Phi, psi and omega in degrees: 000350186295326177297318186293314176307312180302317187287324182290328182279346180232062182301325182299318176299314182297319185297315176296323176293321176301318176300314179299314175307316180297317180294307185295325181293319178292321176300318177301323183299320182287339184266347180281127177296156183233121182206160186295307183234155174295142173292111185234134164261124181273165181274048182213148181226157177233133171245119180236136189234131166262125186232033174066226178260016184303136175296153183312307185299323184283326172301321181296313188282322182266350182231312184290314181296313174298328175292323185288323180295324176296319182292326184290345177260000180267123183291130178105355178271110183289306186201171175205149173235152186219152171228120184258133178228182179291110175078008180220154172212131178236119189237122175257127185252124177260124191258144176308148185297133179088355184240024187303303183294322175294317183291319188304318180296324177294313183301318183291326178287330184255351178255332176303321175299343183289341179299327177273339187270332183264116183298332183279350189269123171272324178202141181224137180222149177237132180228137181266138177293138184196167179277344183291133185238144182290333185230139181243344190223129183228135188230164177228140171254118183209179174060047173203182180289143185293325180295315181292318178294328179287318177300318174299318184290320182286317189268343187241295182306301182304306181291325181286323180286321183293333178284345176292141181293337184278346187257129176274317189200140167246126177238140179249144167235131184113359175281144180278105176272138187252157178224157172265122181252124176253103180261103183293141177282115184298308180302311177300317176301322181290316180304317185271005182060038183245156170229172188302318183300312180310308182293324174297311179296324184292313183302319181296321185282343180270330183265075187219159174218126182209169174258140186247008182125197180227156171267086190293340181262359169274161177296136183065007175049061181294147183274136178273124192239128171251128187218109179233028188291154173272121181255339181223155176300336181291322175310319182290313186292333188263358180303131177252144182221147178285143172222180179295343175253027181088188184288132179237146163289153180295330183292345181276344179242357181211152172262120186251116181224160176259110189232154174301129183292133181297328180281354181300136170270143181254161177220149185228137171241119184047045177089347177261136179261014168281071193196133175243129176266120189250126176244135178231130186248141181260163177279156195297335185267007181237141175279160185300326185282321171304315178300315184294316175299317182298312184295316176304318178291319179294325177292318182294327173297316174301319172292327181285333174277006177073022184275341176262096183226124180085013178191169188254139179229103192223160179276146173256292187221132173227123171295332176299330178285328171296314183297311176301318175292325178297313178303312182288328175300306184293325176298318185291316185294327176297312186291313178303316180297312174301316176300318182296325177292318178295321183288324172304316178294323178294318178300313185277317182276328185048047174218115188291325182294322176297319186283335171296324182289317179300319175302320179287325175301331178291311177290333177299311179296315179303317189283328178294320173296318175297321179300319180293317178303316182292324182294311176295346178090011179285169182226172166283117170209180185301321181297303182299325180283331171297316175300318178292323180293329173284322182292327185301327173297322179264001191289331181260001185302303180310310178297325182286327180294313186294311179306307183302322180288330171288323179305310185295322180300318183293322177293335173284357173100015182281156172293167188296306182300312185299315186295318180295319187289307179297321185294321178283322180304322183291331184244353179305315180300316179295319177297311183295327172298317183295315185293319183287325183287337173288313183293314183289348177293331182264358176296316182287356179299343178294338181279355177290110186286178170076186179300319186296329188291328176290323175294319186284339173287325178294314179294322182294320181289327174294319179297317181293319177300320179291328180289312184291331175292327184285327178290320179306310185293326183286337175264001179242294184289317185298312183296320180302319183283325189282346183293315183242329184288324189278115182248149175232122181289162185291328172298315173306325176293325177294324188253030185307319183260097189271187186296320181297315177294319174298320176294316176300313182303318182294321180297314178299318181297312180301314187288326183281355185287313187239136175300319180295335179294309181292328178288320172312312179303310189293319178295323184296311181292334172293318176296325174300316179295315175294323175295326181295329176294345176284347177266002181295319180301344182270354188256129180300151183224148171208181179269300176221145180283173181305133184291313187253157177259118176067040183208144178204151180235137185228137172254132180238103184277141185249151178296156178300140181083007178305125189279163173296332178290324179291319177301321178296319173301315181292322183291318180300318175295323175306308188291324176294319175301313185288333175294343173291341186258113193290336182267012172268119182279313179200156179221153173227134183241127177246131184270116178245041175068286179272358178202154168255133179255118186256123179253127185238114167267132181261172174290153180224172181059230187285340182288352183285131182242339179236153171288157182303321182298321184287324177297320176295323176298311175305312183304308185285323178301317180282318184293325181284356170292342177303321187297337186274331186255342188232161176290061180248130177289300184201165181224119178213163191282138182282334183266003182271142179261359183274350179101102170081002174074350177270115179295329181256113181226123177239142186238131173251123193245136179180189177259314191271126185300318183296318182288322172300320182290323179295316179299315182294317179303316178298308186294323172303314188291322177292326188287324181296343182275352175286127182294141182090359182271124177223157173057045179284154180202168176241138182286348174257011195276342181263138180227152172237153179282140181224130176258115182273135177270122184248123192273149172263086188296324176296315183290322176300320182291319185291323179267002171075030166259149179254163179298324173308311184298322187285313175308316180297324178291324175294316176301312183300330186287333185221357180283136168273124186245127172285135182241002185145198177217159166282148184264065188238178184298336179262358184047066181292131174282155172251133170227153179235141180214154176281168177293334177300137173231130184254096183245350176213168185301312181304333174291329171284309182297327178273005179299131181274127178239156177278134175228165173295340179265010179099198183293126171223166181276145179288343177291350176282347184242344179229159171222159180251138174239131176272134181229151177257115180244144180290141180286341182208131177231122185264140175224151181221120188039053170091348188252150178291143178220135172251133184257134170257113180251149178209156173260158172241144177233128175064020170219165177260163180303320179294323176287329176288328179298321185294317183290328177288319175307314181297320182304313190294321181292331178269353182276135181272136181227138179290169177301137183091352183231139185232157174236125184228160171264137179228195178061222189285334175301306179301312177303320181293321176289323172299317181295317176302316189290316176306313185293318175299317178296317178305312178298318175298320182289318175306310180304315176299315180298322178300317180296324185296316184288321179290317179302323183294312188294315179274347187049052186202138183269337181270319181305313171315313180299317179300320188285325185278354174294349183286337189302308180305324182285332175296313177304318178296322178293322177300311186297321179297317190286318179292329175293319178291315184275342182062030179281148183286145166272111183225184176307318189291314183284338173290327169304320182298324180301309182290321181290325175304327185293328177285321185289311184295334178294334178307310178306317180293319177301316178302322186285312183291319182303314184288324176297317174299318178299318183292326176294329179280348174269019180062028181272153181286166186294323176295312180304312185303302184303317182286319184294316186292324175292324179289327178286331191255350177298326175297301182297333178294308185301314185295313188289326179292307184295324174290326174291318171299319180299316183293318180275346178310317177291333177293316181294339178253005187298147174232014180284199180302316186269358187297330177300334175270317189285314192304310188291318183299313181294321179299323179296315181301312186296298181306319174293324182286313185296314183294318186283334179288319170309316181280335178309315184294343178246327191276316178304314183292327176290316181287328175304307180288330173302316181292324180292321179298310179304316175293323177289326175298315181297321183295320185289322176298315172304313183298312184306314182300322181286321181294328187303309181293333176291328185288311189292331180290321181295323174299315179299322175296316177299323173292000000 
């Protein structure tokens, strides 16, 4: 108490420290970054390989397997999964927890050289998963001519935005990229005795710019420069080259034209491709909000200058808007929660000065938290803002308990200084124990693995910082203000024990008089807990709630060789499908060559008719119908962390593809009989026809031909070769190709080739065999795997999980083959196991803290009997509100353990103090209850009031906030009401047991004494 006396004697010091906290807190607010998610690198990597037109089996053998062999020898690689497609391989690498950055560097250094070592690899890249995105701001240029919009994008938007100091890069999708195509005329080439190689080499040697030296004896020693580069298409057409018939212009032996590049990516807005998608990325030292503000100001200037004319230039998605909305929403919730907490104090204490003291402590605690976040290098993001929103309810708990204790001492007539010292002394142990129990609850959060664990760690640290800040304020600012500023009128002293307190005292008195009454109370609550467990199957479950509010991103992977016309048809059908969903506002499709990337904005405000989860279900149900009619491989959410967007993923692992296919078909048939399963598919169900070239070796040997010669002849006949660029503003590429086009079998078989015996048909040396090849081969840790995928409808993930588990247990698999769960089901199971482990460790740590604090092994057990009733409150809350049980709501359960124990600690600590004052157990229980009912009600109601805005919020972060806040509110309200009856009953129950044990022990001691007396009498 010497520290408290020191602070009371030096209130100026306390006041100046508070002013300093306000200054440093406001300064910290200006320095904290504002972003959607904290910058986190995950323990996962992706290796993507482009292998040209290589068949699926060849990709597996020549690309995927060599890379997997390298990965298997890297220390720190936990596991890996691969998918081989036609011309592509994608390998997801799972790294040991906490070693992501370190191991990724090794993966990158050992896999990138394979690009040169493996002949089949055209391009290889390795990427580490993280929350960092290359672009944060998206706009559209639409409703105009593509030429005019392209000119505006290149000449106005790109230079003006990139000159802004906040902008790193501007990139466009939907611009028409052009290329110069030189198509050689076959007949003319044969007449002039020219071949493709000769023309190609001559063009490359002609399109050069080089230095030939310097004129050393001339003034300024000018450089001798040679420049015959092609700047226009006319330069290519008019190029002269030697032939057997003299010099000829290129346009005399070839058709030279400017065409739209086949590799150009297209974009569509609501099915229309008259649209340019604009992406803006920021520099590293600028926040998303700052960049968005700078870009918007520049765009407004463009419009004011009349540069946006004949088309629209609008915003699509800005992560800054989500951040700003989240910050505004949480700020509003904090202010509203704080106001509700203050109103609660006014109603219960009916003392304006007491309310003002708590009102001052709230901003002091918040600003001290902001200062700590700045020091720790944290930022304002969805996770930290949720933590702050949750912390506001607990922020005043310690201050209320201390102030109420001082207030009660003044009601009892003690002097100002004596009331402060005795009031703090009475509750100091309970306040510290409450703080420590809440803090240790969050320590095991670090055991939660994966990406979710990293987010939860940030949330936990911010909550702990908020709690510690509030306790510091409660032991410094509150006593200083309460000594002289807190006044208690004579009327308040007279009615200190109101009707509620007297009624509660009477209930306790009734319960403590008879053993059967208190035992009945304990038994009743035990029945309530057991009964509530039967409701768990009625609670919807998921892994993580949606990240964005009223927004979705979808990836639609395409089969190999999809033509531009087919893509147009697919996009048209996408638009038609989405038009059937009333809550879809607009959609944007980006052509990424081998897949389509879909951005969907949903209706907001009063236009909303369905919840986001229902809208997402409708979107995927509609879009997955594309797989039946169009060359579409799969449809899945780009925002989903469970893997592939399909909530149900089962893996059949083995070696033989045909056996795997049979097992997968059987498994899919049984899975389809499960209620709620829709849209099932297998990863190996699609096959493509392949024409295998078989060499006629005898004929080749007779005519003196080798396989390499035949391959070169075929390549020269149909390969499109890059030979350089035009030196124009767009650096237009130049390609050369022959007149031959291989579009049917006869084109290849009838191809004339040069042989020692003269011109002969290629069919003399080859034949074609038809084979069927899978479009996708999946592997897991080097073993082949076929996945059975399915969506769910009208049921939650948790209930479907139980049915799928039962199905797998009954499914018969031959030796060497296994069936297991992956995707969202696997993630949910792992999350449940992790959360149960964390819950167990948290309960044990709470027991340790209280045992040390109370110096008693039984009292912590009494306090912890409230935990089961907390779970009952949570179950009832989720059941009534039908909020989903997810990682976020499970975090609320863990948080509750720390919060609800605070009330029980207050009650037991006071009872213990009264027992030490020689009061009987009945008197101690009744008086402790009457002493502590007011601070228990105050802390509970202020916490509930502080979190209530979060529970009913509908903003950007509401999907994360609302379930967590709902759990805390319902669990806390229920457990508080139960605490006031259950804890006294359990306390007396343990006392009854202790006294019974003592009587039994005394009887055993008396028995030997009695028998020895009898022996002496004899």
